[in-house]
N, C-alpha and C positions, 0 to 999 in steps of 0.2 A: 669315548664311545666304546661299548663292548664288543665282542666278537660279532661278525656279520650274521651269524646263525640266529642271534637273539632277535625276538620280535620286535618291531618298532614300538608296538604298543601291546601290554598285556594287562588286562583288568580281570581281577578274580574276586568273586563274591561280593559284587557291588550291591548295596542296598540304599534305598532312598524312600522317604515318605512326604506327602503333602497333606497338611491339615488332619493328620492322624491316619490317613489311608496310605497303605504301602504300595508304591508303584513299581518298585524294583526288588526282587527276592533273590539276593545272591547271585547276580548275573555274572557270567564269564564271557570275555570276548578278547580276541587278539587279532592283530594285522601285521604282516611281515613287511619289510621294506621292498619296494617295487611290486607290491601286491594290491589289487583292487579287491577288497572284501565288502560284498554287499550285506547291509543289514536290513532285514525285512520283518515284517509283522504288521498286524492289523492296527488301525488307529487306536491309540492309547496302550499299545503294548509295551511301550517304554523306549522306543528307539531314540527319539530326540532327547528324552531325558538322560539316558546313558551317555550320549554324546555331549550334552551340555555339562555334565559332570566331567568329562574328560576335557573339555575346552575351558573349565573354570567358572562357568556361569552358575552352576549349582555345586554345593558341597555334598560329597558322599557321607553317608551314616555309618557305612561299614564297608569292608574290602580293602583291597590294595590295587595300586596302579604301578606298573613299571614302564619306563621309557627306555628303549634300547638296552634292556637288561638291568637298569638301574632304578632303585625305588624313586618314585616321582610324587612328592609331596609338595603341594603348591596351594597358594591363596589367591584366588581370583583369575580373571581372564588375561590379565597383563603378564603374569608369570607363565601361563600356558602358552601365550603367543611368543614370549621370549625363548621358550624352550623348543618352538618350532611346530606349534600345533595350530592349524588354521581351520576355521569352519565357515562353510557357506550355509547360512540358516535358511530354513524354508519361509520364515517370516522375514521380510526385508528389514534391514537395520541401517538404511541410509538416511541422511539429512536432505530432505527435498529442496531446501533452500541453497544448498550448495552445489558446485559444478561436480561433474564425474571425477575430475582429477582430485578435487579437494576431499571427496568422499573416500577415495581409495587411500589417500594418505593422511586422513584425519588422525590426529595424535601422533603422527610420525613425519610431519612436513619437513621436507629439506630446507635448510637455511642458508642464507648468503648475507653476511654482515648483520647477523642476528635477526634478520627479517625473512619471512617465508619466500622462498625461491619459487614463484608460480611458474616460471619458464621451465626449470628443471622438472618440477612436478608434472607439468603437462607432457614433456617430452618422455619421462619414464612411464607415465600412464599409457601413453600411445604405443610404447614399446611393448607393454604387457598385452595390449589388445592385438597387436601385431602377431605375437606369439599365439594368441588364441585364434588368430585368422578370422577376426570379426571387425566390423567398422562401427565405432562409437566415437561421437564428438566429445573429446575429454573436456572441452570447455563449456559444454551445454549444462544448464541447470537440470538436476535430476528430476525436478517436479514436472518438467515438460516432456520427459522421455516416456515412451511405451513401456509397459511391463517387461517385456523381453529384454530391454536395455538395462532396466533395474537389476534383473537377475544376472546379466553379464558383468555389470559393474561390481555386484557382491563377489562374483568369482575372481575378477581382477583384484579386488580389495584384499582377498585371502592370499592370492598368489604374490601380491606385493611384499608380504611378511616373510619371505623365504622359509616357507613351511616345509618341515621334513614329513609331517603327517598332515594330511588334508582331508576334512570331513565334509562331504557334500550331501546335504539334505535336500532331496528332490530338486536338483539342480536344473533339470530340463523342463519342469513343470510349465514354464512360460516361453519356451523356445520352439522355433520353427524346426522342421526336419533338417534343414541346411545347417542351422545353428547348432543342433544336437550332434551332427556329423563332425563339425568343427571342434566341438567340445570333446568328442570322444578321441579325435586325433590328438589334441592337447594332453588328454589323460594318458594316452600311449606314450607320449614324449616324457611325461612326468614319471611314469613307471620306469622307463629306461634310465632315468636319472636316480632311481632308488627311492623315490618318494612313495610312502605308504598312504593309500587312499581308502577310506571308509565311504561307501556309496550307499545311500539310503534312497530307495525308490520303490513305488508301487507298480512301475511297469516292468513287467517280467521280460518282455523282449530286449529292454535295455540291460537288465541284469545279465542275461544270457549273453549279450553282445560283448559286455564291458568287464564282467567280474571274473575273478578266479575262484573265489569261495563265497559262500553264503551262510550267514547265521540268522536263524528265524527266532524271534522272541513271540511269546504269547502270554498275555496277562502278566507282564513283568518278569517272566522267567524264561530260561533257555529251553527252546524245544529241540533244536538241532543245529549242527554246523557240518557242511559238506562242500566238497568241490563241486563246482557246477557240472563237470563231466559225469558225476555219480548220482544226480538227481534230476527228475523230470519236471517240466513246468507244472503238471498236474499235481505232483507231491508238494510243490512249493505252494500253490494255490490253497490246496486242502489244509496244509500246515498253517497257513496264515489265518485262513477263515476257521479253523477248528472243526471243519465239517466238509463233506463233499459237495461242491457247488454244481448245480445244474449247469450243463454247457450253455454258452450264449444262445439266446433264442434263435432258432433258424426257421421257425414257422412265420409266415407273413401274416401280418395283420390285415384285415379286410375292412376298408372304410366303404360304407355303403355309397353307391354311385349317385343316390339321390340326396346325400348329405348336404345340408345348406352350407354355402360359403360363409364362414364366420368372420374371417379377416381378409380384407381386399385392400391392396396398395396399388395405386396407379401413378407412375411418373414422378415418385418420390425424389426430392433432392434436398440434401443437407450436407454439412461438412463430411467430406469422404464419401459421399453417396451421390450417384449420378443416374437419374432416370430409371429408378428401380420400381418394377411392377411384378406382383405375384398375388396368389390366393392361398388361403389354407381353409379347408373345410372343417366343420365340427367333427371331432373325433380323429382328426389326422395330426400325425406327427411329421414335421417337416425339418430336415437337417440343413443347416447353412454351412456349406463346405467350401473352404478357401484357404489360402495361405495366410500367414500372419501379414497384416498390413493390407489385406485385401478389401477391407470395409465391412467385415462381418460385425464386429463390435460397434462400429459407427452406425449401422443400420439398427442394431438393438437399442442403442442410446437415442436415436431419433424417434423410434417407435414408442419409447417410454417418456418422450418429451424432455430428455436431458439436454439435447441439443436442438437448435432451431430448425425446423422444416422450412426451407425456402420456396418450394413448389411441390405440387402433386396433392393427391387426394388420399386419404385413408378412411375406409368404411369398416364398421363392424355390425354384422347382421343387416347389411344393406344401407345403413344410416351413416352419413358423413360425421366423423367425430373430430373434435379438437384435441390435439396433443400438444398444447403449448407448454406443458409443465408436467413433472411426474404426478403431482397431486391431480391434474385433469386425467391423465392416463389412468390412475388408479380408480378414479370416479367412473371411467368408461369401462372398467373390467379388465384392465391390462396389468400384468405384473411382470417385473424383471428381476431375475436372480443374477446379480452382476458377475462380472469376470473375476473380480479380486474380492473375495469374501471379507478379509481382514480390513482392507481400506474402504470398501464401498458397501459391504453387506452387513457389517457388525459395528457396534459400539462396544470395543473389546473390554473396557473397564466397567461397563454396565453388566448387571446380572443376567443370567440365562432368561430369567422371567421378563426383565424389562426389554431385552431385545425381542423375545417373541411377541410382545404386546405393542411394540412401537407403531406398527401400522394400523393397530386396532384399538386405538386409545378411546374412541367413542363408545367402544363396546364395554370397556371396563371403567366408565365413569359412573357415578351415582351423585345426583344433585350437583353436576358440574365438576366434581372432584373425583380423582382416582380412587377406586375401591380396591382395597388390598385383597378382599374376598373374591372379587371378580377377576383380578389379575391372577391369583393363585388358581382359580378354576379353569380359566382359559389357558393358562400356560401349562397346567398339568395335563389338560386334554391333548395339547399339541405335542407335548413331551412324550405322551403314551402313544399317540397316533404315528409319530415319526421314530419311535424307538430311540430317542436321544439318551445316551448313557451319561447321566449326571447324578452324582450322589446328592449334591446340595444345589437345587435350582436358584438359590439366592446368591450363589458364588459367581465371580466374573466369568464371562464367556471366554477370555483369553486363555483360562486354565484348562479348557477342554481340547481334545484332540482335533485334528484338522477335519476329520470325517463328521464328527458331531457338531462342529462350528457350521459345516455346510449343511447339515440337517437343520440347524436353527434357521439358516437363512431361508432354506426352502419352506420350512413350516410357517414362518411368520408371514411369507407373502401367499402361501396357499390358504392361510387363515382368512385372508381377504376375499377368498372364494372368486377368483378371476375367471373370466371366460377365455381369455387369451393369456397364455403363459410363455414368456421368453426366458430361455435358460442359456447363459453365457458361460461355457466351460464348466458345467455342473459336477463332472467327476474329476476335476483336476486336483491332484494332490490328495486323494482319498484311497483307502486300501480297497482290495478287491471285493471283499464282502459288502462294503459300503456302496461301491458302484453298482453292484447287482441290485442292492436295495433301491438306489435312485432310479436305475432303469425300470425296476418294477413300479415304483411310485408314478413315474412319467407314463408308463403304458396304462396304469389305472386311471390316471386323469384323463387320458384321451379316451378311454373306454366309457368315461362318464359324459363325453361330448365337448370336452375342452379342445380348443385349437393350440398346439404346442409348436413352437419354433425353438430349435436346439442348435446352439454353436458349440462345436467341439473340435479340439486338435487331436482327439483320441479317437481314431476311425473305428476300432472295435466297438466303442460305446455307440457311436452314431449308426453303424450297421445293426447293432443290437436293437435299436430303438426305432429307427425312422421308416416311414412309409414312402417318403419321397425326398430327393435331395435338390437343393438350389445351389448351383456352383457360382461363386462370386469371384470376380477379378476386377481389380482397379475401381471398386466402387459399383460395378454393374453386375447383374445377374445375367450370366452368359449361357446357362443351360439349366434345364429341369429334368431330373432323371428319376425314373421309378425305381422302387427297392428291387424289383425283379431283375434289374439290369446290373445291380451291384452284388457280387457274391464273395468278395474278398477285399481286404485292405489295398491290394494292389490295383483293383478296378476302381476304387474311389480315389486313390492316389493319381491314377492316370487321367480320371475325369477332372480332377482339381488342377492337374498340371496341363490339361488341354491336349493330351497325347492320345491320338487315335480318334479324336472327335471331329 
C-alpha cells in the first residue's frame, strides 16, 4: 500500500456507453481512507453505473482507476472483491431459496473436511449482525424475510468480504429509523478503522448526518465536489434537479365537507391486520403512518386482494365489494403500487411497452390478439403523460433508472383509471425531482376525485401530500389526525411513536 495520504480510490475521466448512448462523460471521483463521500444526482445521472464500474460489474471504456495510489486494472467482480472493494446494491442480489448465512458466504463458504461448515458460517454471520447491532435469524430462508432484512443481509454480505472500500447504494431505503441509526453507528466504526465509504442516497438529511464530502453528477458529468460544511441543502437539491424546486407545498388542500365516502373499511381482519376501520372520501389523500412491521403493507395487500380477508366489510361508493383476488380488486376500481417495484411491480426483462400495458391487455387486443399498433399508441401516451425518460421503449425495463421504473409502475396502474389508489412507498429510492413529480401526480389524482391511501417511511413526502393521517400500531389503527395538526416531521414521528397522545 502507498502512503496514507493517497486516496483509497481515484477515478479520472471515466466514460461508459450503453446501446450507443453515452451515460458517463469523463467523470472524476475519489474517496479517502476513513471518509464517507456521498455521491448524489438525479435518477439516470450515472451514480450506480460509475460505482458498478469500480466494483467490476461493468467495464469502463475510458479513463483510469487508482486503488490506494496504484493503478487498478481488473477484470470482473471477483478481482474487485479480492482487492477489497465491496458494494451494497440498490437492487437486491440475494438468492431467496438460501438462508441468510448461506447468502452472506455464497462463493466463499468456510470448509471443514472439504465440506461446507454450516455451523461456522452461521456463527460468523451472527457476529457480523451483532457488530451491526441488528437481529436477523441467520438460519432463516431469505424468501420469508421482510424487505428490511433483505437489505441488512446485503450489507452483512459486503462486510463479510473484509472490504477496504465499501460502496452503499441507497442502503437505508427499506430500513426503519432505529435500523438506520444502527447502520450509521456501524459506519462510524468503519470510518475509524480507515475504511473508505461511498454513500449513494437521495435523502439529504442522511447525507448531512453521515457524509464528509459530496460529489454531484448530472447527466453523466461532474457538477461539483464539496465538503458538506461548505454547501447548503438547497444548493444540493438545485444541483441534483438542475433547477430551483419549489419548496414542499405548505398550503393545505381542502376536501369538501360534503364529499362522498368513496372507500369504507369496517372491522377488517387479515394476516397482520386486526379490526381495522376507516373511511376515505373522494378527493382525499390519507397517509398510513407507522413503524416498519406495524401492519401498513399488510393492510394494503389485504385491500388489493393479495392476502385473504378473514372478517370485516369493505365498501366502495356505499356498495359492498369482493376483494378475493387482485383481479377482483382491479375490477372494483382499486389499484396498488407495491412496495418493491423491482420484485412486485415490474417484469424487469420485459420491455417498457410490455410493462406499461400488462394490466391493460384487453385494451390492446384486436380480434383476440395483441395489436402492436395499439400497444405502441397506449404506451406512448403513458410515457408522455408521466414523463418517463426512455430512449427506446422496446428496451428492457431493467435498464432504466429507479425513478423511471417507479414512473412505469405508477403509469401502468393509473392507466386502469382506478377510483381508489393505494401507494406503498411511492417515493422510495427516487431522486428529489422525481419525488416532487410523484407528489404532484398524487395531488392531481385526488383533485380529480380519486381516493388515495399513501404508505411512506419518508415523512416529508407524507406531509407534502396528505390531508389526514391514520396511525397504525400492531395491525390496528390507533389514531386519525388531521393535516392541520402535523407541522413537521417531529410532530408525525411523535404521533407514530404514541408520545404525547
